[in-house]
C-alpha positions as CSV (number, residue, x, y, z in Angstrom):
1,M,14.3,11.3,-20.3
2,S,14.7,8.2,-22.1
3,R,13.1,7.0,-25.1
4,P,13.4,3.3,-25.7
5,R,14.6,3.1,-29.3
6,K,17.3,1.5,-31.0
7,R,20.0,3.6,-33.5
8,K,22.2,1.9,-35.5
9,A,25.8,3.2,-35.4
10,P,27.3,4.6,-38.5
11,P,28.3,2.2,-41.4
12,P,32.0,1.4,-41.3
13,G,34.2,3.5,-43.2
14,R,31.3,6.2,-43.6
15,E,33.4,8.9,-42.0
16,S,36.6,8.6,-44.3
17,T,34.4,8.2,-47.4
18,S,32.4,11.3,-46.6
19,R,35.2,13.7,-46.8
20,F,35.3,13.8,-50.2
21,W,32.3,15.1,-51.3
22,A,33.4,15.7,-55.1
23,G,33.6,12.1,-55.8
24,A,30.7,9.9,-56.0
25,G,28.5,11.4,-52.9
26,L,26.8,14.8,-53.9
27,V,27.7,14.5,-57.5
28,A,25.5,11.4,-57.8
29,I,22.8,12.8,-55.8
30,A,22.5,16.1,-57.4
31,L,22.4,14.2,-61.1
32,A,20.4,11.1,-60.2
33,G,17.4,10.1,-62.0
34,A,13.7,10.8,-60.7
35,T,13.8,8.6,-57.5
36,L,13.5,10.4,-54.5
37,L,16.0,10.3,-51.4
38,V,14.2,7.4,-49.5
39,L,12.8,9.8,-47.3
40,R,10.1,7.6,-46.5
41,P,11.0,5.9,-43.0
42,R,9.0,3.4,-41.3
43,P,5.6,4.5,-41.1
44,T,5.1,4.4,-37.5
45,P,2.8,7.4,-36.2
46,L,4.8,9.4,-33.7
47,A,2.7,9.3,-30.1
48,P,3.8,11.1,-28.0
49,R,5.9,14.0,-29.4
50,H,8.0,14.5,-26.8
51,G,11.5,13.6,-27.3
52,L,11.4,14.3,-31.2
53,D,14.7,14.8,-32.7
54,V,14.8,18.2,-34.7
55,L,16.7,19.3,-37.6
56,L,16.2,23.0,-38.7
57,V,18.1,23.7,-42.0
58,T,18.4,27.3,-43.0
59,L,19.0,28.3,-46.6
60,D,20.9,31.7,-46.8
61,T,19.5,34.1,-49.5
62,T,16.9,31.6,-50.9
63,R,14.0,32.7,-52.7
64,A,10.7,30.8,-52.3
65,D,9.9,30.9,-56.3
66,H,13.5,29.6,-57.3
67,L,12.3,26.2,-55.7
68,G,10.7,23.6,-58.2
69,C,8.1,23.2,-55.3
70,Y,6.9,26.9,-55.5
71,G,6.3,26.3,-59.4
72,Y,9.9,27.1,-60.5
73,A,10.4,25.4,-63.7
74,A,14.0,25.9,-64.0
75,A,15.1,24.4,-60.4
76,R,17.0,21.4,-59.8
77,T,15.6,20.8,-56.2
78,R,14.4,17.5,-56.1
79,H,15.4,16.3,-52.8
80,L,13.8,19.6,-51.3
81,D,10.7,19.1,-53.3
82,G,10.5,15.7,-52.2
83,L,10.5,16.9,-48.6
84,A,7.7,19.3,-49.5
85,A,5.5,16.7,-51.1
86,E,6.1,14.1,-48.1
87,G,5.3,17.2,-45.8
88,T,3.7,20.5,-45.6
89,R,4.7,23.6,-47.5
90,F,4.0,27.0,-46.7
91,E,3.0,29.2,-49.6
92,T,3.8,32.6,-48.2
93,V,6.2,33.3,-45.4
94,I,7.4,36.5,-44.7
95,A,11.1,37.0,-43.1
96,P,11.3,39.7,-40.5
97,A,14.4,41.3,-42.4
98,P,16.1,40.7,-45.7
99,I,19.6,40.5,-43.4
100,T,21.1,37.2,-42.2
101,L,21.6,38.1,-38.6
102,P,18.4,39.8,-37.4
103,S,16.3,37.2,-39.5
104,H,17.8,34.2,-37.9
105,S,18.0,35.9,-34.4
106,S,14.1,35.7,-35.4
107,I,13.9,32.2,-36.5
108,L,15.6,31.0,-33.1
109,T,13.5,33.4,-30.8
110,G,10.0,34.0,-32.1
111,L,10.6,37.8,-31.9
112,Y,11.1,40.5,-34.6
113,P,14.3,42.7,-34.6
114,F,12.3,45.6,-32.6
115,E,11.8,43.0,-29.6
116,H,15.2,41.3,-29.8
117,G,17.4,44.4,-30.7
118,V,19.5,42.7,-33.5
119,R,18.9,45.1,-36.5
120,N,21.6,44.7,-38.5
121,N,24.9,42.2,-39.2
122,G,28.2,42.9,-37.8
123,N,27.6,45.1,-34.6
124,F,24.8,43.7,-32.9
125,Y,24.1,40.8,-30.6
126,L,21.6,39.1,-29.3
127,A,21.2,39.9,-25.5
128,P,21.7,36.8,-23.2
129,R,18.7,37.6,-21.4
130,I,16.6,36.3,-24.6
131,E,15.6,32.6,-24.5
132,T,16.1,30.9,-27.8
133,L,15.0,27.7,-29.4
134,A,18.2,26.0,-28.3
135,T,18.2,26.9,-24.7
136,R,14.3,26.1,-24.3
137,L,15.3,22.4,-25.9
138,K,18.7,22.2,-23.9
139,A,16.7,22.6,-20.7
140,R,14.2,19.8,-21.6
141,G,17.1,17.4,-21.8
142,Y,18.1,17.8,-25.8
143,R,21.7,17.6,-27.0
144,T,22.2,20.5,-29.5
145,G,24.2,21.2,-32.1
146,A,24.7,24.4,-34.7
147,F,26.6,24.3,-37.9
148,V,26.7,27.5,-39.6
149,S,28.6,28.6,-42.9
150,S,29.3,32.4,-42.4
151,F,31.4,34.4,-39.9
152,I,28.3,36.7,-40.0
153,L,26.6,34.1,-37.7
154,D,29.9,33.6,-35.5
155,R,29.2,33.2,-31.7
156,R,30.3,36.5,-30.9
157,Y,26.9,37.5,-32.0
158,G,25.0,35.7,-29.1
159,L,23.2,33.1,-31.4
160,D,25.3,30.3,-29.6
161,R,23.5,30.1,-26.3
162,G,21.9,26.7,-25.6
163,F,24.1,24.9,-27.9
164,D,26.5,22.1,-26.8
165,A,28.5,22.6,-29.9
166,Y,28.6,25.5,-32.2
167,D,30.5,24.9,-34.9
168,D,31.4,28.1,-36.6
169,R,34.8,27.3,-38.4
170,M,35.3,29.7,-41.1
171,E,37.9,29.2,-44.2
172,G,40.7,31.7,-45.0
173,E,40.8,34.5,-43.1
174,Y,39.1,34.6,-40.0
175,T,37.6,38.1,-40.4
176,Q,37.6,39.5,-43.9
177,V,37.8,43.3,-44.3
178,V,34.3,45.2,-44.8
179,T,32.3,42.2,-45.7
180,L,32.8,40.2,-42.9
181,Q,31.8,37.3,-45.0
182,A,34.0,34.6,-44.2
183,E,32.2,31.3,-45.4
184,R,32.4,28.0,-45.3
185,R,31.4,25.7,-48.0
186,G,28.1,24.1,-47.2
187,D,29.0,20.4,-48.1
188,R,32.0,21.2,-45.5
189,T,29.6,22.5,-43.0
190,A,27.7,19.5,-43.4
191,L,30.8,17.3,-42.9
192,A,30.7,18.6,-39.4
193,L,27.4,18.3,-38.9
194,D,27.7,14.3,-40.1
195,R,30.3,13.7,-37.2
196,W,27.9,15.1,-34.8
197,I,25.2,13.2,-35.8
198,D,27.6,10.0,-35.7
199,E,28.3,10.7,-31.9
200,R,24.2,11.4,-31.4
201,A,24.0,7.6,-32.7
202,K,25.8,6.5,-29.8
203,E,23.2,8.1,-27.3
204,P,19.9,6.5,-27.8
205,D,18.1,7.8,-24.9
206,A,19.1,11.6,-25.7
207,P,17.0,13.7,-28.5
208,F,18.9,16.3,-30.3
209,F,18.3,19.9,-31.7
210,A,20.5,20.2,-34.9
211,W,20.6,23.7,-36.5
212,L,22.4,23.6,-40.2
213,H,22.9,26.9,-41.9
214,L,23.9,26.9,-45.6
215,Y,25.3,30.0,-47.1
216,D,26.2,29.0,-50.5
217,P,23.4,30.7,-52.4
218,H,24.6,34.4,-51.1
219,E,26.6,36.0,-53.5
220,P,29.0,36.0,-55.2
221,Y,27.4,33.0,-56.9
222,R,30.1,30.7,-57.6
223,P,28.8,27.1,-57.2
224,P,31.4,23.9,-57.4
225,H,31.5,21.7,-60.3
226,P,29.3,20.0,-61.6
227,F,26.8,22.7,-61.0
228,R,29.0,25.3,-62.2
229,D,28.8,24.0,-65.6
230,L,25.3,22.9,-65.0
231,F,24.1,26.2,-64.4
232,A,26.4,28.6,-66.1
233,K,24.1,30.9,-67.1
234,D,22.0,31.0,-63.9
235,P,24.7,30.7,-61.3
236,Y,22.3,31.5,-58.3
237,D,20.3,28.9,-58.9
238,G,23.3,26.5,-59.4
239,E,24.1,27.4,-55.8
240,I,20.6,26.2,-54.8
241,A,21.0,23.0,-56.8
242,F,24.3,22.6,-54.7
243,V,22.5,22.8,-51.5
244,D,19.6,20.5,-52.4
245,A,22.1,18.1,-52.7
246,I,23.7,19.0,-49.3
247,V,20.6,18.8,-47.7
248,A,20.1,15.4,-49.5
249,S,23.4,14.1,-47.8
250,V,22.7,15.1,-44.6
251,L,19.0,13.1,-44.6
252,D,21.0,10.1,-45.9
253,R,23.4,10.5,-43.1
254,L,20.5,10.5,-40.6
255,R,19.0,7.4,-42.5
256,G,22.0,5.4,-42.2
257,A,22.5,6.2,-38.6
258,G,18.8,5.0,-37.6
259,L,17.8,8.6,-37.0
260,L,15.5,9.8,-39.7
261,D,12.3,8.1,-38.5
262,R,12.6,10.1,-35.5
263,T,13.4,13.1,-36.7
264,L,11.2,16.3,-37.5
265,V,12.9,18.1,-40.3
266,V,12.2,21.9,-40.7
267,L,13.7,23.6,-44.0
268,T,13.2,27.5,-44.3
269,G,15.2,30.5,-45.6
270,D,16.5,33.3,-43.9
271,H,15.4,35.6,-46.6
272,G,15.5,35.9,-50.5
273,E,17.3,37.7,-53.5
274,S,16.0,40.7,-55.2
275,L,17.9,39.6,-58.4
276,G,17.7,43.0,-60.3
277,E,14.0,43.6,-59.3
278,H,13.1,47.3,-58.4
279,G,17.0,47.9,-59.3
280,E,18.4,45.9,-56.6
281,T,20.9,43.5,-57.4
282,T,21.1,41.2,-54.1
283,H,19.4,42.1,-50.8
284,S,19.4,44.3,-47.9
285,M,18.2,47.6,-49.1
286,F,14.8,46.7,-49.8
287,V,11.9,45.0,-48.4
288,Y,9.9,43.9,-51.6
289,E,8.7,40.5,-51.8
290,G,11.8,39.1,-53.6
291,A,14.1,39.8,-50.7
292,I,11.7,38.8,-47.7
293,R,9.7,35.9,-49.2
294,V,11.1,32.6,-48.5
295,P,10.4,28.8,-48.5
296,L,9.3,26.8,-45.5
297,V,8.5,23.2,-45.3
298,F,7.9,20.9,-42.3
299,W,8.7,17.2,-42.7
300,R,8.0,14.2,-40.4
301,P,5.6,11.4,-41.8
302,G,3.4,10.3,-38.9
303,L,2.9,13.7,-37.4
304,V,3.2,16.5,-40.2
305,P,0.4,15.9,-43.1
306,A,1.9,15.1,-46.3
307,G,1.3,17.2,-49.6
308,R,-0.4,19.9,-47.7
309,V,0.1,23.4,-49.1
310,V,-1.1,26.2,-46.7
311,R,-1.9,29.0,-48.5
312,D,-2.3,31.3,-45.2
313,P,0.6,34.1,-45.2
314,V,2.9,33.0,-42.1
315,R,5.9,34.7,-40.8
316,L,9.7,33.5,-39.8
317,V,9.0,34.6,-36.1
318,D,6.4,31.2,-36.1
319,V,8.9,28.8,-36.7
320,A,10.0,28.7,-32.9
321,P,6.8,28.4,-31.5
322,T,5.8,25.8,-33.9
323,I,8.8,23.4,-33.4
324,L,8.3,23.8,-29.6
325,D,4.9,22.9,-30.2
326,L,5.4,19.8,-32.1
327,V,7.6,18.4,-29.9
328,G,5.7,19.5,-26.7
329,A,8.2,21.8,-25.0
330,P,6.9,25.3,-23.2
331,A,6.4,28.1,-25.4
332,L,8.9,31.0,-25.7
333,A,7.8,34.4,-24.8
334,A,7.3,35.7,-28.1
335,P,3.9,37.9,-27.7
336,Q,3.8,38.7,-31.6
337,A,4.3,34.8,-32.8
338,R,2.1,31.8,-33.1
339,S,2.3,28.2,-33.3
340,L,1.5,27.1,-36.9
341,V,0.4,23.5,-35.6
342,P,-3.3,24.3,-36.1
343,L,-2.3,25.2,-39.9
344,L,-0.3,21.9,-40.0
345,E,-3.5,20.0,-39.0
346,G,-6.0,21.6,-41.5
347,R,-7.8,23.5,-38.8
348,S,-8.6,27.4,-38.8
349,A,-6.5,29.5,-36.9
350,G,-8.3,32.3,-37.6
351,P,-7.2,35.6,-39.3
352,S,-3.7,35.6,-40.1
353,P,-1.8,38.2,-38.1
354,P,-0.1,40.8,-40.3
355,A,3.7,40.5,-41.2
356,Y,6.2,42.8,-40.3
357,S,9.8,43.4,-42.2
358,E,12.2,46.1,-42.0
359,T,15.9,47.2,-42.7
360,L,17.6,49.7,-41.1
361,L,20.7,49.1,-43.3
362,P,19.8,52.2,-45.5
363,K,20.2,54.5,-42.6
364,F,23.2,52.6,-40.9
365,Y,25.3,52.3,-44.0
366,M,24.4,55.2,-46.2
367,N,22.4,57.5,-43.9
368,W,19.3,57.0,-45.8
369,A,16.0,56.4,-44.6
370,P,15.2,53.1,-42.8
371,L,12.4,51.0,-44.5
372,R,9.4,48.9,-42.9
373,S,6.9,47.0,-44.5
374,F,3.5,45.8,-43.3
375,R,1.4,43.4,-44.8
376,D,-2.1,41.6,-44.4
377,S,-3.3,38.8,-46.3
378,R,-3.8,40.9,-49.6
379,Y,-2.2,44.6,-49.2
380,K,1.4,45.6,-48.2
381,L,2.3,49.0,-47.2
382,I,5.9,50.0,-47.1
383,D,6.9,52.8,-44.8
384,A,9.4,55.0,-46.8
385,P,9.7,59.0,-47.6
386,R,7.5,58.3,-50.6
387,P,4.9,55.6,-49.1
388,E,4.3,52.4,-51.3
389,L,0.8,50.4,-51.1
390,Y,0.6,47.0,-53.1
391,D,-2.3,44.8,-53.9
392,L,-0.4,41.6,-53.6
393,A,-3.2,39.3,-54.7
394,N,-3.2,41.1,-58.3
395,D,0.1,42.2,-58.2
396,P,2.5,39.9,-56.6
397,G,5.3,41.7,-58.7
398,E,4.9,44.9,-56.9
399,T,4.9,47.1,-59.8
400,T,1.8,49.5,-59.1
401,N,1.9,51.8,-56.4
402,L,-1.7,52.2,-55.2
403,Y,-0.8,54.6,-52.3
404,A,-2.3,57.7,-53.9
405,E,-5.6,55.6,-55.0
406,R,-6.2,54.0,-51.6
407,R,-5.3,55.9,-49.3
408,S,-7.8,54.6,-46.4
409,T,-6.4,51.2,-47.0
410,A,-3.0,52.6,-46.8
411,E,-3.6,54.4,-43.5
412,A,-5.5,51.2,-41.6
413,L,-2.3,49.6,-42.4
414,R,0.0,52.3,-41.1
415,E,-2.1,52.4,-38.1
416,G,-1.3,49.0,-37.4
417,L,2.2,49.5,-37.8
418,V,2.4,52.2,-35.5
419,R,0.7,50.0,-32.7
420,L,3.1,47.2,-33.4
421,A,6.1,49.1,-33.5
422,A,5.0,51.0,-30.3
423,S,5.9,47.6,-28.4
424,G,9.7,47.7,-28.5
425,N,12.5,49.5,-30.3
426,A,15.5,47.4,-29.0
427,M,19.0,48.0,-30.3
428,S,21.3,45.4,-29.0
429,V,24.4,47.2,-29.9
430,Q,27.6,46.4,-27.5
431,T,27.3,48.4,-24.6
432,L,30.0,50.1,-22.6
433,D,30.5,50.4,-18.9
434,R,32.2,53.3,-17.3
435,E,35.6,51.4,-17.1
436,A,35.3,51.0,-20.8
437,M,34.3,54.3,-21.6
438,E,37.4,55.4,-19.5
439,K,39.6,53.3,-21.1
440,L,38.5,55.0,-24.4
441,A,38.9,58.3,-23.4
442,A,42.4,57.3,-22.1
443,L,43.3,56.1,-25.5
444,G,41.8,59.2,-27.3
445,Y,38.5,58.1,-28.5
446,I,36.1,60.1,-26.5
447,G,33.3,59.8,-28.8
448,A,33.5,55.8,-29.4
449,G,30.7,54.9,-26.9
450,A,28.1,56.4,-29.0
451,E,25.4,53.8,-30.1
452,L,23.8,53.5,-33.4
453,R,20.4,55.3,-33.5
454,E,17.4,54.7,-35.7
455,G,16.7,58.3,-35.9
456,G,13.6,60.0,-37.6
457,S,12.9,59.1,-41.4
458,G,11.3,62.2,-42.4
459,S,14.3,64.0,-43.8
460,L,16.3,61.1,-45.2
461,A,16.6,60.3,-48.6
462,D,14.1,57.4,-49.9
463,P,16.5,54.7,-50.9
464,K,14.5,53.9,-54.1
465,D,15.6,57.1,-55.7
466,F,19.6,55.8,-55.0
467,I,19.5,52.2,-55.4
468,A,21.4,52.7,-58.4
469,L,24.4,54.4,-56.4
470,F,24.2,51.5,-53.8
471,D,24.6,48.8,-56.3
472,R,27.6,50.7,-57.5
473,L,28.9,50.5,-54.2
474,R,28.0,46.6,-54.2
475,Q,30.1,46.4,-57.3
476,A,32.9,48.3,-55.9
477,N,32.8,46.0,-52.8
478,S,32.8,42.6,-54.9
479,A,35.7,44.1,-56.8
480,V,37.8,44.6,-53.4
481,R,36.8,41.0,-52.4
482,D,38.1,39.7,-55.5
483,R,41.2,41.9,-55.4
484,R,40.6,44.3,-57.9
485,F,41.5,47.3,-55.9
486,D,42.2,49.8,-58.7
487,E,38.7,49.1,-60.2
488,A,37.1,50.0,-57.2
489,I,39.1,52.9,-55.9
490,P,37.7,55.4,-58.6
491,I,34.0,54.2,-58.1
492,L,34.4,54.9,-54.1
493,K,36.4,58.2,-54.5
494,A,33.6,59.5,-57.1
495,V,31.0,58.5,-54.4
496,L,32.4,60.2,-51.4
497,A,33.3,63.4,-53.8
498,D,29.4,63.9,-53.6
499,D,28.4,62.3,-50.3
500,P,31.6,62.7,-47.9
501,K,29.5,61.0,-45.0
502,N,28.7,57.9,-46.8
503,A,30.3,55.3,-44.0
504,F,29.7,52.3,-46.3
505,A,31.9,53.9,-49.0
506,T,34.6,55.2,-46.5
507,L,34.7,51.6,-45.3
508,I,35.3,49.9,-48.4
509,L,37.7,52.6,-49.8
510,G,39.7,51.8,-46.3
511,S,39.6,48.4,-47.3
512,A,40.9,48.9,-50.7
513,Y,44.1,50.7,-49.8
514,M,44.8,48.0,-47.0
515,G,44.3,45.3,-49.5
516,K,46.6,47.0,-51.9
517,G,49.3,47.3,-49.3
518,S,48.9,50.9,-49.0
519,S,48.4,51.2,-45.3
520,R,49.1,54.7,-44.8
521,E,46.1,55.6,-47.3
522,A,43.7,53.1,-45.6
523,I,44.1,54.7,-42.1
524,P,42.7,57.8,-42.8
525,Q,39.6,56.2,-43.9
526,F,39.0,54.1,-41.0
527,R,39.5,56.8,-39.0
528,R,36.9,58.7,-40.9
529,Y,34.6,55.5,-40.6
530,L,35.1,56.0,-37.1
531,E,33.7,59.4,-36.9
532,L,30.9,58.5,-38.4
533,V,30.3,54.8,-36.6
534,P,32.1,55.6,-33.7
535,T,30.7,52.2,-32.1
536,S,32.9,49.7,-34.7
537,S,35.4,47.7,-32.9
538,Y,36.6,46.4,-36.6
539,A,37.7,49.9,-37.6
540,H,40.0,49.8,-34.7
541,Q,41.3,46.5,-35.5
542,W,42.0,47.6,-39.3
543,I,43.8,50.4,-38.3
544,A,45.9,48.3,-35.9
545,I,46.8,45.8,-38.7
546,C,47.7,48.8,-40.9
547,L,50.0,49.9,-38.2
548,V,51.7,46.8,-37.5
549,R,52.3,46.6,-41.4
550,L,54.2,50.3,-40.9
551,G,56.3,49.0,-38.1
552,E,54.3,51.1,-35.5
553,R,53.4,48.7,-33.1
554,E,53.0,50.7,-30.0
555,A,50.0,52.7,-31.5
556,A,49.0,49.4,-33.1
557,L,48.5,48.0,-29.5
558,R,46.7,51.4,-28.6
559,E,44.2,50.6,-31.3
560,A,43.6,46.8,-30.7
561,E,42.7,47.9,-27.0
562,A,40.2,50.4,-28.1
563,A,38.6,47.5,-30.1
564,L,38.7,45.3,-27.3
565,A,37.1,48.1,-25.1
566,L,34.4,48.2,-27.7
567,D,34.0,44.4,-27.8
568,P,35.8,42.3,-25.0
569,R,34.7,38.9,-27.2
570,F,36.6,40.5,-30.0
571,T,39.3,37.5,-30.5
572,D,41.2,38.7,-33.1
573,A,42.3,42.0,-31.3
574,R,43.7,39.9,-28.5
575,V,45.4,37.9,-31.1
576,L,46.7,41.0,-32.6
577,K,47.6,42.1,-29.0
578,A,49.4,39.3,-28.2
579,G,51.4,39.6,-31.3
580,V,52.6,42.8,-30.6
581,L,53.5,41.8,-27.3
582,A,55.8,38.7,-28.4
583,T,57.6,41.1,-30.6
584,R,58.5,43.1,-27.8
585,G,59.7,40.0,-26.0
586,E,57.0,40.0,-23.3
587,D,56.3,36.6,-24.1
588,E,54.4,35.8,-20.6
589,A,52.1,39.1,-21.3
590,A,51.5,37.5,-24.9
591,I,50.5,34.3,-23.4
592,R,48.3,35.8,-20.8
593,V,46.2,37.7,-23.6
594,L,46.3,34.3,-26.2
595,Q,44.6,32.2,-23.0
596,E,41.9,35.2,-22.6
597,A,41.2,34.8,-26.3
598,V,40.9,30.8,-26.3
599,A,38.7,31.2,-22.9
600,T,36.6,33.5,-25.3
601,D,36.5,31.3,-28.4
602,P,37.8,27.8,-27.4
603,A,36.5,26.3,-30.6
604,K,38.7,28.4,-32.7
605,P,41.8,26.3,-33.6
606,M,43.6,29.5,-35.2
607,V,43.8,30.9,-31.9
608,R,44.8,28.2,-30.1
609,L,47.5,27.7,-32.8
610,D,48.8,31.3,-31.9
611,L,48.8,30.3,-28.6
612,A,50.8,27.4,-28.7
613,K,53.5,28.9,-31.0
614,V,54.1,31.3,-28.1
615,L,54.1,28.7,-25.5
616,A,56.7,27.0,-27.4
617,E,59.1,29.9,-28.0
618,A,58.7,30.8,-24.4
619,G,59.8,27.4,-23.2
620,H,56.4,25.9,-22.3
621,R,57.0,23.1,-24.2
622,E,54.2,20.7,-22.4
623,E,51.7,23.4,-22.6
624,A,52.4,24.1,-26.1
625,R,52.2,20.3,-26.9
626,A,48.6,19.9,-25.3
627,E,47.3,22.8,-27.3
628,Y,48.8,21.5,-30.3
629,E,46.9,18.3,-29.3
630,T,43.5,20.0,-28.5
631,V,43.6,21.7,-32.0
632,L,44.1,18.2,-33.8
633,R,41.0,17.2,-32.0
634,L,38.9,19.9,-33.1
635,E,40.6,19.3,-36.5
636,P,42.6,16.2,-37.2
637,D,43.6,17.1,-40.8
638,S,45.1,20.6,-39.6
639,V,48.4,21.2,-41.4
640,P,49.6,24.2,-39.2
641,A,48.9,22.2,-35.9
642,L,50.9,19.2,-37.5
643,T,53.6,21.1,-38.5
644,G,54.0,23.1,-35.6
645,L,53.7,20.0,-33.5
646,G,56.4,18.5,-35.3
647,A,58.7,21.2,-34.8
648,L,58.0,21.1,-30.9
649,L,58.8,17.2,-30.9
650,A,61.7,17.8,-32.6
651,G,62.6,20.1,-30.1
652,Q,62.1,17.6,-27.7
653,D,64.3,15.2,-29.4
654,D,61.7,13.0,-30.4
655,L,62.6,12.8,-33.8
656,A,60.6,9.7,-35.0
657,A,57.6,11.2,-33.7
658,A,58.3,14.5,-35.1
659,E,58.8,12.8,-38.8
660,T,55.4,11.3,-38.3
661,A,53.6,14.4,-37.6
662,L,55.6,16.2,-40.4
663,R,55.2,13.7,-43.1
664,R,51.3,13.3,-42.3
665,A,51.0,17.3,-42.6
666,L,52.8,17.0,-46.4
667,G,50.6,14.1,-47.1
668,L,47.6,16.5,-46.5
669,D,49.1,19.4,-48.3
670,P,52.6,18.6,-50.3
671,T,52.7,22.3,-50.9
672,A,53.4,23.0,-47.0
673,A,56.9,24.8,-47.3
674,Q,57.2,24.9,-43.6
675,A,56.4,21.8,-43.0
676,R,58.9,20.5,-45.6
677,F,61.8,22.4,-43.9
678,N,60.8,21.5,-40.9
679,L,61.1,17.7,-42.0
680,A,64.5,18.7,-43.3
681,R,65.8,19.4,-40.2
682,V,64.4,16.5,-38.7
683,L,66.1,14.4,-41.3
684,E,69.5,16.3,-41.0
685,R,69.4,16.0,-37.1
686,A,68.9,11.9,-37.7
687,R,71.8,11.8,-40.0
688,R,69.3,10.8,-43.4
689,P,70.4,11.3,-46.6
690,E,66.8,12.3,-47.7
691,A,67.6,15.8,-45.8
692,V,69.3,17.0,-49.0
693,A,66.3,16.5,-51.3
694,E,64.0,18.3,-48.9
695,Y,66.1,21.3,-48.7
696,R,66.5,21.4,-52.2
697,R,62.5,21.3,-52.8
698,V,62.0,24.3,-50.4
699,A,65.0,26.3,-51.9
700,E,63.7,26.0,-55.2
701,D,59.9,26.4,-54.3
702,E,59.0,29.5,-55.8
703,K,56.0,29.8,-53.8
704,A,57.6,29.4,-50.3
705,P,58.1,32.5,-48.1
706,P,61.7,34.3,-49.0
707,D,63.0,33.3,-45.7
708,L,62.4,30.0,-46.0
709,R,63.9,29.6,-49.3
710,A,67.0,31.5,-47.8
711,A,67.3,29.1,-45.1
712,A,67.3,26.2,-47.0
713,R,69.7,27.4,-49.1
714,S,72.1,28.3,-46.2
715,H,71.8,24.8,-45.3
716,L,72.6,23.3,-48.4
717,A,75.6,25.8,-49.1
718,D,76.8,25.4,-45.3
719,G,77.1,21.5,-46.1
720,R,75.0,21.1,-42.9
721,R,73.8,17.4,-44.4
722,P,74.4,13.8,-43.3
């Protein structure tokens, strides 16, 4: 496929300056005056549509009614508002679930959760058989890249298919206990996209599809400066203002690279946030409008009409079919979805199809009834033990339940819901073959092959009767995340005293004990969780971590094996297994396990770092060097990689190159004690007098590991110096 168009290379120096968002970049964008971010490209109509670049931006946890273009006076979202003013905005857009992974799976496939099978975060996968927006565009010759900001969308959950690049590198711990919400701040995700955009500018004949996911509006609401100060009373709005500035910076990058005038921009949310409405502080438990109504804007002057507002209700499942229609690509097999192009063009598309939403989280986490909603252009039914019916035209806040008064309306909606639900009930949890089951049985986990089942809801508790309890658990979970373990533990014990089968409370209590360093108290909680949720590979992994801390390595190895039997793609379990093998002196076995981990997640720098370290310790220095260099290609400023490479080069007697790598590591992070210690050893070997000062800095560094400080003091005391 060829497209005769010229693209400008990125401006000189753009890469280096873009790293410092906290300087003039996003702050200037956020605080500038009324002028819009020059979104108007050359007004050349797009004909034909084939080969159009596509940028899909998904804003996590973003309510439509907290953007200025949706009438929110307190918003500071002028760049998003500018897109809406110059494009087409959809007034009422319904998410299929108030949960990140299921909703994104629907955005990318055009399928409802009961069709694609991804019903919750953490234990579900998008099956390889399902076509996505990315697979369809890649087949049309598109370069494809995804840049996500939360571990919830990690490649292990199947959304990476069809993407040439799937950048899911998170900050801090790779998997955080309980929440699994390791996240990357949005501006840093955007920097990764910026680099990819610059590469695309060098390929004038290849169209691209980029997906940018921004997680920042998700709780905890902690916007960076200056948004933290500007929105001290409303930090949620501050997070949305922050992502507004990030989106502006990406559009500016596209414009500078000469790509914006060929790009269809689609901006939406995956779900909303209740913000205390109906007693729910955040999201996932209810399907009221605050949690499932999201923004949707299409922008491409010359193709998408400017200033149009579509009042007809639409669904997130309609996004992928619309994009494919606009770029002239074949449609996905999505029987419930439709293209919104007729609505974009101002034509009648017939009656709006009903919108479906669900949350199975109450069942999976709390053993309460799952909730489903089904709505037409006016009325909305919530299928619950105590059903609810709302007239959204006159009661958009869903405050007056009309179910008893308008039973005929409710029953008509229920019949529609039943017909829709009859089309499928897919559950794409990790399935186990006979060999995996036998492995688990040999390890003593006979029941671990059981799958999560929705079950009936008739005898289960109605979530709205216990939302206060769930809110207490969320508070306890937040306390654990913030390392306030002594605050969380009494809350969790009280909940479990009344409800011993509460899986969520059990899991958080185990996490609290684990975070506190009480591994022996944590293990029984995780085992109890496995009784309630036997397919949890994470519980086995957390038990394994506790056992390693207790020095029970053989038992830890068995738990890691159990985790891998449940989820062969669980990289962390392979890393832990390799660590145990290495401590037993089985370096070659550890290397094989880590190589399997790299094959599973080739773009994960931390896995390659572990492999490089074991290779070096086993004497495979050239292979170790290759791994360090691969990490540095993925992350040029990786301090651990520079530190390890410096030590390796010193071992190969290349002291000059070793010093260069270590000084670069310290230039990036002056507090990197291991890098400083390694530098001191290199200087000592070179008989350089600076070695003494470097050893002394490590020895006096109270934040350095105790063994490293002791080693530095030993070098000073023994007089091993020039």
